[in-house]
N, C-alpha and C positions, 0 to 999 in steps of 0.2 A: 537617468530613468524615468518615466515619465507615472505618477500612482493617480489612480481615480479614489474615489469615494463610491462602494457600491453596498443598499441599503439592502439586508435579507431578514426574511422574516421568517426567524425559528419555532415559532408557535407550535409546538404538540411534534415539534423533529428529535432526533436524536443526535447529541452533538457534545463530544469523544474531549475533553481538553487534560494538554500533557505541561505538568506543572511542579514546581512544588505549593505546598496547599496555602502556604505566605503569599507567593509571588502570582499564584493563581488566582485569589483569592476575589478578587475583581472584577474579571471573566466570569467565573462560575457567578458569582450574583448577579449580572448582566446577562446572562445565559436564561437564571433562572429566572428573573423576573421580567423576562419577554417569553416567554411559557413554553422555554426547551425542556426537555428531559436530560438530564448533564449525568455523565459520567467524569468524575476527576480520577488520571491518570498517576498517579504522585510515587515518591520514595516511600520506602517503610519506613518508620512505624507510621501507622496511620495515626489524625488526633485523638483525644479523649471523643465517648460518646457524646460528653454536654459540648466538646468543641465544633464540631462536625455542623456545619451548613445542611438543613435538613433537607430532604427530596433529594440531596446530591446521590450519587452509588460511588466507592470509591475501590478502584481498585491500583493493585501493583504495576510500579512501572517496569515494561517488562528490559532485558537488553537488549540491543541490537541485534544481535543474532538468534534473536527468538523467534523468528518469523511468525508463529503460530499462534505464540500470544499478541503479538501485534494485529492480526488479521481479526482474531476473536472481539479486539477491542473497536476495531475501526472499518469491518466489516462490515457493520451494519448503519453504521454513522452517517449521519447527514450532511454534517460538518464537523472538522477536523482543528486543534485551535493550539497553536505551540504556542506557550506562555515561557521559553527561556530552556529549551531543550540544550541538550549538548548536542556539538556539531551530527558527531556520527549517529545520532537517535533522529536526530532531525532528519537529515540526509535519509537516514532507511525508512522513516512513515511515508517523508514525503515521496519512495518513489513507490511503496504500495498503494498510497494514496493515488499517485497516477495513473496505477495498474487498476485501482477501481472507478475511476474515475470522481472523487471524491475530493469535494473543495476543502482546501491548508490555507489557513491564516495566520499567521505570527501576531501576536501584541507584548508589548513592552510589560515583563511581573514589574508588578505594587512592590514600592517601596518595604523593605523587612524595617527600614526603623520608623518610629511615630515621628508624625509631622503638622504641622495646621500652616493653612496656603489663608492673608488675610485677600479677602476679594472685595474686589466693588464691582458691584449688581449695578453700574448705572442706576439711568433716572426711575425704573420701573418695566422696564421692555426687556421682553429676551432679545430681540435683535440688534438690542446695543449690547450686548455681550460679546467682548472681546474673546478671540481665537486662545488664547490663552485660560479665561474664566473658565472658556465651556471646557476645556482639559481638565481643570483644576476638578471640577463639578463631577465630571466622566470617571476619572479615578478616584475620586472620594470614597470613606467608610463612612462620614457620620458628615451631617451638612446641619451647620448652626446660622439659619437665620433668620432677619431682622422684620419688620413690617416691610419695611421701603424695598426689601430687594425685588428683583421679577424671582416671582411664583411657578407661574401659571403653567410653567412648562418643566418646572423642576422635576417632576416623575419621571422625566425624560431624561433630562439635563446628567440626572444623579438617579441612573435606572440602579447602583447599585450599593445606596447610601442607603444610611440611616435618618431622617429629613427630620428635625428639630427644631420650631420654633421657641426662637427665646428674641421674638420682636416685643419693642417696648414703644408706647404710646404713648401722647405727651402728657406727662401727668401721672403716667401709669403707667407703675415696670411690673410685673409678674416675675419677670427674674432679673434680681439685681443684676449690676455690670463685675462685682468682683463671684459669685456665682457664676456668670455665662464664663469668663475666664477662668475660674476653677474648674468648670467642664470639659472646657477644651483642651485642658493642660491635660489633666486625669486621663482624659479618651488617649492621648499623643503619648502620651509614655504606659496605654497600655499595647501601643504597637501600630495604632490606628490613622489614617491619614486623613487629619479633620478641616477641611473647607469652614472658612469664619465667612460667611456669605453676605455685606452690604449693600443699602442700598449708596448711588453714588460715587464717591471715593472714600476706603477706607481714612484716609489720612485730611477730608476737607470737613469738621464737626462728625467725623464716624465713628469718633474714642481708639482708632487703630492702631494709634501712637501708643495710647495705654497697651492693648493687648500685645504688640507685640515686645511691649517691654517688661509684658508678664512672661511672654515666652520665654526673652533672655536670661531674666533672674531664674523663670525655673530650668534653663538648662537641655528648654524641647526646642526643633529646628522650626525656625518660621520662614516663610518667604511671603512677599507682597503682591501682589494683582493688582495695580492701578484700576478705577472703574472711570467712566464718563463720567462725569462732575454735573448734579444738575443742575449747580450756581453758574455754568454753560450751556448744558443743552438743554434745560425748560426753558429759558427764555428764544433760542433756537428755534426752540418746536413752535414757537408764536413770529419769528418773522424777525424777533430782536438780536442785533448783533450786541458783543455789552462792549467792544471799541468799533467805532468807524472813523476812519480820515477826515478830520474837519471838526470832526463831535464829542471825540472822548478816544485820547490816548491811553487810557489809564482804565481800571473797574479792580474795587474793592468789592469784598466776599464779607459777611460781617453774621453773625447770629444775634437772631432777635427770640432767642429763647429768655432771654431775658433785655428790658431794653436798655441801651446804648449809655453810656456816661455822658453828662456836659462835653466835658473835653473832647471824646472820641468823638462827637455830632461833628464841632466843632471841627477836628483834625478833617473829617468827612467831608464836609461841606466846603473848604481851602483846598482840599485835594481838584477839585471841579473835574470830577469822573463822573463812572458810571458809580452808582453803589447795589447790590447784589444784594439782598436778603433772606435770606434764608430761615426758618423754620418762625417767623415772625407774623402770622397772620393775628395773630391773640394778643399781639403786644403792639399791633400796626398804627394806631391810635395816639400811642403815648411815643414811638418811633416820630413821627408825622411830626407831629409839633415838638419836638426835641430839637428836631432839623430845621424846622422853621425858623425857632425859637435862633439858633444857632449861624441863621442868617441864608437855609435854603429856599428860594424864589417859593411858593405856594402856588405859581403856575406853570413849573418844571414838570415837563413829562414823564407819566408814569406809569408803573403797568403791576397787575400781578395774576402771577398763570396757574390754575390746579389743575393738578395730577399731569403734567406734560407727558405726552407721548402714550397718554392711554385713550381710548377711545369715548372719555367722558371728559375731556381737555375742556378747561373753560380758559378765558383771559376778559381780562378789565383793566380798559387803555382810559385813562382821564389825566389828570394834574394830577402832581402830589398830596394836593390841596382837598382833594374833593375823592382821593383812592379808598382813604377808610368805611368813608359812607358809601360809594360804589360798591367794596366789597361786600358789606353788610348787603349792604340791599339788594345780591345777586346769589348770601349766601355759601360766600368761598371759604374754604376754611383748609386746613392742612389733609394734605400736604402740598404748598404752594412756595411759587416764587415771587417773589417781590423786587422790580428793579424800576431804577426813581434814574433820569436825566432825559438828554435829550435823541440821544440812538432810540429809541423810540420812535421818535420822527421816523427812521428808517422803515420802520413796521412795514407793511401792507396792513394791519389794524389803525392804526393811525386814523388815517384819513375818515370823513364823516360818511361817503359813499368809497367802501375802503375794499379792499380785496379780503377774506376772511380764510386765515386758515385753518385747513383742519390736523387732527393729530397722527396726522402722515409726513406736516412739514408738506402740502400742496394748498394750492389758491386758485378760487374760483371767484369771479366778479360775483356782489351782491351788495346790498342796500342797509344790511345790519349800520347800526348805529357801532359808538366806539366801544362799547362793552358788547362782549359778545360772548 
C-alpha cells in the first residue's frame, strides 16, 4: 500500500479526537497548538480539572451502537482523529464519516509509560536531523535542549511539547549536569515522553553516556537516536574530507576543552592521520604549540570552521603554525571545529584562487584567499 503525507491547516476548525486521555495527549496538544478547536471523546471517568488540558472539550466515548451520540460528535467536525480505537467503534465511525464526507485519520497512541530519548541533533541545522529524531520530537511531552542543538524550527518539530532550555556555554553552566539528569528522570517518572536534544551525536563529547547511565540506574526506559557528528559534518561543510586515499587513512577526534597531555599529543603525531578538535578555539594556541613540540611540521595544512552549516559559517585555512593567529585575526570563536592534516588540500578552500564553499555545501569560483 502506498502512503503519502498531506499537510493540513486546522486553524479555526473543529477536530474530534477519539482515544483515552493518555494515548491521545500528543494529538490533542498538536492540534491545539495549530489553532484547532478540539473535542476529546474518551472513556469515562474524565481526568480531574487540574489534570485537564486547557481549551479542550471532553466528551464521553459512545458505544458503537449509539449512532445518535456519534453523529452529535462528528457531525460538525472538520477532521476526525482515531487514536487507538477498538475495531467495532473504528469501523462504525469510519462509516459515518464517509457518509458525512469528513476526513478521518489514524494516529499511534502516545506511550503510557514515561521514557527518555537521547536525540542527536547534528551540528545545529534542522535539515540534518534524522527521520527518527523528527519522530521523537513529534511524540515528545517535554524537550530539554542544548545551546548547539537545532532550535530554529523546534516549536514546529515538537509542537505538542514543553520546551526547556538547559544549554551550557563554555565556562557557564546555569543548569548543572546533575540537575539536567534529575529533571529528565523526574519528568519520565511522571509518565512523560522526554527528549533530551543535543547538538551533534550524544555519544561524541555530549555526555550522552552519563545521561543514559543515570536513566538506567533510576529504572527509567531510555533510547538513543544517533546524530550527525560535527566532527565529520562540519569539515565536510567546507569541502574537507577527514580521510582521503593517499593522504589519510585515519582520523582522531579530541576535545580541546582542556589542552591534551604531552603524551597524547605525541601519540597523535605518530598516528600521522587527520586530527579533528572540538571545543578547541580557546586553547588553540596551546594545542598547536604542543603538537609542534611533539614533532608535527608547522607547515602542515590546518583549518578552522566556525558555525558549520549555518548562514554565517566561516572558514580559515592556513598552516597549523599560523592557524591560531589567523583565527584571532578573524575573531573566530565557539562553536568551531579545527582540522589538521593533508586532507585539507582536497578542499576547494585550500587554493589561493579557490572555489569558496557556502553554507549549503555548494562551490562557486572566486578570488578569495585561504581565509574566507
